[in-house]
N, C-alpha and C positions, 0 to 999 in steps of 0.2 A: 472553191475553198471548202474543205471539210473540217469542221471544228470538233475537237474531242476534249474531254475533261483532262486537265493537266496530269492528275494522278495516273490516268490510264496511259497517257503518252510516256510518262516516266517509267511505268512498269513495262510497257512494250519495249522500251529501249534497253531494258535489263539493268537499270540502275538500282531498283529496289522493288519490293512488292507494293501493291496499291496502298496498304495500310501504312507502310513506311514512307511512301511518297506523300501521303496526306500529312504525316508528321513534318516532313521536310518543308511542305508548303506553309503550314502553320508557323513554323519557326523562321520563315522568311529566307530560306536557303534557295529558293527558285526564282529565276527572273525570266521574263518574256520580252524580248526585244529591248533589253536593258532596264526594264521596270520590274521591281520586286512585286511578286504576287503572293498574297497570304490568304485569299479566299478559296475554299475548297471547290466552289462551283465554277471557278474560272475555266474558260475553254481557250484552246489555241489550235493553230494549224501546224501539224508536225512537219509538213512538207515545206512550208515557207517561213514560219516564225523561227526566230533564234531563241531556243530554250536552253537555259543553263541551270545546272544543279551544282551548288558550291563552286561556281565559276567555270565548270566544265560543260562545254557544248555537247548536247546529247543528240544521237542519231539512232534510228531504229536498228535493233539487233538483226544481223543478217542470218545467223544460225542459232537456233535454240539448242541448249545443252541441258541434259537431265542427269544429274549425278546422285547416286545413292551411296551415302557414306555411313560407316559405323563410327559414330563419334565416341571416343574414349572418355573416361572421367577426366576432370580437370582440363577440359578444353572448352573454350567459349563457342557458342553457336552463333557467331557474328562474323562480319567481314573483317573488322579491326577491333582492337581493344586498347583503351587509353592507358591501361596498366601494363601493357606489354605481354599479356598472357597469350598462349597459343590459341589460335582460332580454327574453326572448321575449314575455312578457306585455305589456311596454311597447309593443311593435310592433302589438299587436292592439287597436285603438281601437274604441270603440262597443259592446263586448260587456259587458253588465251582469252576466251570470252569472259566478260564481267559477270560472274555468277554470285548468287547470294543465298543464304539459308532460308528455307521456307518454314516459318514457325520457330519455336524455341525449344531447346532442351537444356536444362540448367547445368551449371558448371560441374556439379557433383554427380550428375546422371550420365548414363551412356545409352547407346543404341542407334537406331536408324534415323538419319537426317537427310532430307532432300535438299539439293542445291540446284538452282536453275537460273536462267535469265528470261524465262517465259512468264511474264507478269500475269497473264490470264490464268494459266494453270496454277500458278502459285496462289492466286486469290481463291480458286476453286478448292484447292487442297486445304487451305488454312481457314476458310470460313465455315462455321458450324452448320449453316443452312444447307450446304451441299452434301451433308451426310458423311463427310470424311472422318471415319472413326480411327483414332489412334489407339493401338493396343500396347499395354505395358505389363511387365512382370515386376511385381513390387514385393520386397521383403520388409515386414513390419515387426516391431517388438511385441511380443505377446500374441494372444489369439483372440481377436475380437469376436464377440458372440453374434448370432444371427440378427439380433435386434439392432446392433450397431451397424452391421453391414447394410441392412435394409434402410437404415436412416441415411447412410452415405449415398446409396443408390437413388433414393428419392430426391436428394439434394439438401445441402446445408448452407447456412449463410457464412460467408468468409469475407471479412473486411467490408461488410455492409452490402454485399451482393450475393444472391442465392446461386448456387451451382446448378448447371443443367443436369437432369437425371442421367445416370450412367449405369454400367453393368459391372458387377464385381463377382468373381468366382474364386473360391479357395483352391489352390493348387496342391500345397502340402504343408505339413507342420514339422519343424525341426526342434532339436533340444531334448532335454531329459524328461520333460513332462508337459502336460497340457497347459499348466500354469506358468512354467518356466521357459517354455520353448518360444521360438519365433515362427512366423508363418509367411508363406508366399501366396500372393493373390494375383490373378489376372484382372486388370482394370481396363475398361474400354471407355474412352472419353470422346465427346464430340466438340469440346471446346478446349482451348489451350492457354488458360490464364497462367501467370507466372507462378511456378512451383505449386500448382494446384493440388496435385495428388499428395505431396508432402504436407501441405496445409490441411487438407481434408482429414488425413489419418492422425495428424498431430492434434487436431481439434477434438478427437474422440479418445485421446489418451494412448494411441498406438503409433509412435513416430516411425518414419520410414528410415531404414538403414541402407537399403539398396534399391535402385530404380533403373529399369532397362526398357527402352522402347523396342518392341519386336515387330511392329507392323504399322504402316501408314496406309490407311484404307485397305485395298486389296493387295498391297505390295509388302512382301516379307522375304527375307533371305537369311535363314538360320546358319548358312555356311560363311557368311561375311564376318571376318574377324575384326577386332577393334583396331581402328586406324586405317583399314582398307576401304576401297571404294570401287564402284563400277558404274558404267553407263546404264540407264534404264533401256530395256528393249522397246521396240515399237509397240508391241502389244501392251506392255506395262504403261507406257505413256497414254495409249488409247484408253485403258481402263480408268486412269486418273482423269482424263479429259472428258469422259462421258459420264462421270458420276452425276446422278440426279439428286434433287432435294429429297431427303428421306424423313419419314415421321420419327418423332422422338420415341425412344424405347420406353416400354411400360415397366415401371419398377415393380419388384416383387411385393406381394402382400404378406405381411407377417400376422398370422392368426393369433389373437389374444387368447381365445379359448377354443377347444375342440368342438366341432359341431355336434349337436345332439340329435339322435335319431327320433323321428316322430313315430309314436305308436298309433296304429290304426284301431279305432274303436270298433267293437263288434257291431254288426248290423242289427238294427232294431227289428223286433218281431213284426212280420207283416210287410217288410220292405221287399220290393220287387227284386227278382234275381239279377236284373241288369244293374240296379243300384248297388247291390252287394258286390257284384263283380268289379264295378268301378271303384268301390271303396278299397277293396283288398289288392287290386292290381297296381295301385299307385306306389312307386318306389319310395323308400325312406329318404327323407331330406338329408343331404350331405353324403349319400352313399358314393357319389361320383366325385365329390369335392375333396375327399380325403386323400386321393391319389393324384400326384402331379407327375407330369412328363419328366422322364429322366433326362438330365442335361447331356449334351454331347460329350464324348470322352475326351476329345481334343479341342483345343481352342481354334477360333477362326484364323488366328495368326499362323497356326501350323497347317491349316487346311487350304491356305491361299494357293491358288493355282500358280505353279512355277512355269514360266514360258520355256518352251523347248530350246530356244536359242538364247541361252543366258549369256550376257555380255561378260568379257574377261574382267577379272578382279585386279585392281591396281593396289600394290602394296605401299604402305606409308613408310618412308625411309626412317621416320622417327619413332616407329612403333616398337615398344618393348617386347622382348620375347616372353612367352608364357601368357599371352593375353587372351587365350581362348575362353569360351563360355561353356559351362557345364550344368546349366539349369535344366532340370528334368522337365519333360512335357507336362502340361497341366493335367491333373487327374480330374475325374468327375467331381462336381461340386458336393461338398459335405454339408450336412445340415447340423446347425448347433455348433 
């Protein structure tokens, strides 16, 4: 008899991710051999115990499916919706396996969303410790200055909890002027709290007007149109499955004052030639600190390796015409 944690068994069966399975257990929706289980540390034998979720007997999923969907705006990133709104699962037709979205993408946002019945991979992609960086293109009102962007990168407190450091780079500015225009930013996050990017920019006075997810870890597909989906290739699945824990990014440092050069005092009379040479050969402080490495011209989302054998794209029958995307590729980061 091999005992496993209940949330792991439920995830392997394709009912939900591990986090969602933990919620189901706490809510008393899981039974083992007819007994309701609410403790997260509970274990069971998937081969012999009768485990039910919401009254449905679970069995291990035979075939894992990995779907990459471009979620349009005004679509829920859930399996069902109590208000009857369209969900991400509604757009994926012809898949018999019980798949579910990995992570969340809010109702008014659009972009790439992964759906699968592989609980282990879903956990690896959604948990911040595995270094799964999600990349977003975000349009905000106004043009935040460098000080504000640095503050967001280092982390701010939202609803009593500090955000994990992230990376933000300006892509372009639109409008009639610097003060009146809007601006696009590329944001890379390691965590996925509810509407996190919207709350971050709203907290500093620059609310988000558009938000689009363009990459999930190393997976990107700029050719996928809103409402369409495709299977991940074997190489893409392998890239997600082999992601290792990554160190947190180092936020930029905003210099309060320019560094001052040190002047070398003239050598005293009688000093040895060696001492004089040592005094004058020392480089001025800050000579190398004033220059920073130029950022890459294109974002990681656009540099992601595209497998040679790209899977065919499935069209959504409910997709509206004219749903293409025309956001320009990110330019190099501007200062100020």
